[in-house]
N, C-alpha and C positions, 0 to 999 in steps of 0.2 A: 401338343399338350405338355404340360409339366409331368416329368418323370422322376421317381426316386426309387432307389434300390432299398429294399427292406432288409433286415437282419437275416431273413430266411433265403435271401438271394432272389426272391420274387421282386417284380418291378411294379409300382403303382403308377397308373397314368390317370392324370386329372385334367379335365377340360379339353379343349382342342376341338376339332371339327369331327363330326361323325362321318363315319365312311358309307353310310346307306346312300345309294344312288337315288338321287331325286329328293334328298332330305331338304327341307326348308329350314331346318335348324341352323343357327349361326354357332351356337356354342353347344358343346356336349355336356349335360348334366349327369352323366352317368359314368362314374369312375370305373376302371377296368384294371385287372390284376394279370400280370403276365408271368407264367411259370416256366422259366428256362428248361427245367428237367423234362417237363412234358411237351414244351414248345406249344403251349396253348394260352389263350386269352380267355378270362372269365370276367363277365360283367357284374358289377357290384350294384347295390342298391342306388336308386336315383336320389340326387339332391332334391328334397321336396320343393315342390313349385313356390310355396310360400317363402323359401329361403333363398330361392334362385336369384331374385332381384339383388340381394345382398352381394352376391359373388359376381354378378354380371360385369362390373368393371375390372375384374381380375383377368388379364390376358394370360400372364404366367405366374400362378400363385406360387408363393414361397412355401416349401414343405420341409419339415425337419424331423428326423427320426430322433425321438426322445430315449433316454437310456432304458426306459420300460419297454421299448419297442413300439409304442403308440406313435402316431404321426401327428405332428403339431401343424395345424393349417393356418 
């Protein structure tokens, strides 16, 4: 997956392969957020199916944290 550290210290993970055993998915459409202070991952909202084909060619999307703290995809 593509990983980016946010101003909060959390890490955003986008795409990559899902870790579910037996999964037939090739691409993970559910971003996750890692909290180093709690050593936990939290799943975020899925990328809607109608938009997923737009992102399918992106193997390692470029992510940038903007001065506002938002992530530019």
